N, C-alpha and C positions, 0 to 999 in steps of 0.2 A: 085535680081530680085523684091525682095518684097518689098525693101527700094525701090526702084524705081517709083513699082508700086506705093508706098504710096503718095508720091512725086507726081505722075500724079494727082491722085485723089487728092489731094491737090491743085493741079495749076486748076482741072476742075472745085473743089467747087467753087475757088474763081474767074475764069473766070465766072463763073452765076451772080456771084453777082456782077461781075466790066467790064463792056464793053470798059472804057479805059486802053488801054494797057501799057502805064506809069503807071500808075496808080495800077493794075498788075504786073506788076515787082516789084516795089518798094513798092509791102507790101508783093510779093513773097520773096522777098529776105532780108530782114531787120525788122523782126517781133516785134520790137520797135515801129515802123512804123503803122505794122499792129495795135498793141494794141492803139496807139496815132490816128490811123481812126475811129477803134471802138467806142472810146469815143467822137471824131467829129459826131458821128454818134447820139449818147445818148444826146449829147448837139440839136445836130436839131430834136431828136425826133424820128430819123427812127430806133424804137429798135431793126427790124429784122434784120434790112444790120450789127446794130453791133451786134447783137449776134451769125448771122454767123460767122464774123469776129471773134471772141471770141472764137465760136466753132473750127474755123482752128486752132486758137493761142495751144486751151488748146490740140488739139492732136501734138502739138509739144513739149508742158509742162503742163505737169497737176496739176503744184503745185505754176503756177505762181500768185501772189496773186493779181493783175491788170487784168488778165484773169479772174480770177475765178471773182471778184468784178465787172469784166465788165457783166458776162453771170448772174452773181442774180441781177446786176440792169437791166438789160433789161427785162430778165423775171418776175421781181415786174412789173416794167411799160405795163407788155404787161398782166396782174393780171392771171400769172403763178405765185402765191404764194407758193402753198406748194414745189412746182419745185426751186424757186428760195430761200426760206430758206434751201432745199438742198443742194444744192451749197453752201452756205456760209456755212453750219455745216462742210461742206468736208470744205471748205477753212481755214476752223477755224481749222480746224486737221492739215492741212498742214503749215499755215502760226500762231499759237499763240500767236503770239506777234506784227501782225498786227490791229492798233486800228482802221483802216477806214473796215475790213470787220466787227470786230464788232460792228460799228454803223448802216453799211449796215443790217444786219440780225438785230438787232433793230427795224430798219424801216420795215421792213418786219414783222416785230412779232407784231408791234405797226397796221399795216394795216390789221393782222388776227386779231386784238384787244384781242392780249394775251399782256395786257401789263404789268404785273410783270415782265415778261421776259424780256419783251423791254428795260422797266428799266435797269435791270440787265444787259444788257450787251451796254445799254449804259455808265453803270458805269466804267464796265470794259476798253471800250475802252478810258474813261477819266481815269482810272487809270495808261494805258498806255501811254496815253498824252494828257494831261490835256491842253494842248494847240490850241487842235482843237475846233475851235468857234462854227462850225455850230454843233460840235458836244452836245455842250454844251447846245446851246439854245433848239437844236430837245428833249434835258432830259427837259428843264423848259417846253416848250409848251407840255410835255407829261403830267408832273406832273400836269399844268394847268386845260389840257382836262379832267384827270381823278378828277379833283378836289381834289388834295392834294396841295392848295396852301402853306400852309408852307415849305414842300420840296418845292416848287414852289420857295419860297423866299430865300429860304437855298443858294439853287444853284445858283440862279439868286447873292445872294450875293457875294459868292464864284469865281463868274464870273465877276463881278463886284472890287471884289480886284485882281483880276487877268491884268483887262482887264480896269482898272478906266476909260478911255476918248471913251471908247462904247459909245456912245449916244442910242444906240438901246437898247442895258440891261439898262439903268437907264429910260428909256420911259418903258421900262417893268416891273422894278423894282416897278414903281409908278403905275401900272397898278395893279400889287399883288396886291401891298398895299390899293388900293382902292377896290378890290374884295375881300379881306381878311377882312377889314373896315365891308364892304357892309353886310359880311356874320355873320356878328357877331348880325345882328340886327334886 
């Protein structure tokens, strides 16, 4: 009976968020679609709806990295940085090899102006998967924002070595070199 009651509560929560019965049935019966829909809401900027979906998903699986990342992103975008950090710290505990979680917590820490820890987590993410371009750019831009132009240059050079045809990285490197030159004047 308890199990049945829990699913009734889950159904009720989903129904409160979604009035389209077809959508409700798809999400209730397929956790992957629930996660996908949550990320669609994130893409549309509807963080409250996305958070509701991820919360429902977390009731079914408290360790899924996609669900936990989604919750962390939503909380961050809603300005609840401490809560986002807590969710993502828990996500790291449960999924210590997921580079996206490390990159997401780095973003939260950057927002909290905890730059040293943000740099640590971006680097940790890149240790696991050096091919995530967005994480590379974020680390470079964080170095630029903190005035660590030489470190930004080093990271940008590493990125260009890995992705030599990336025009955005080449332009960014030119800007960094220009700013390094200006800083010596």
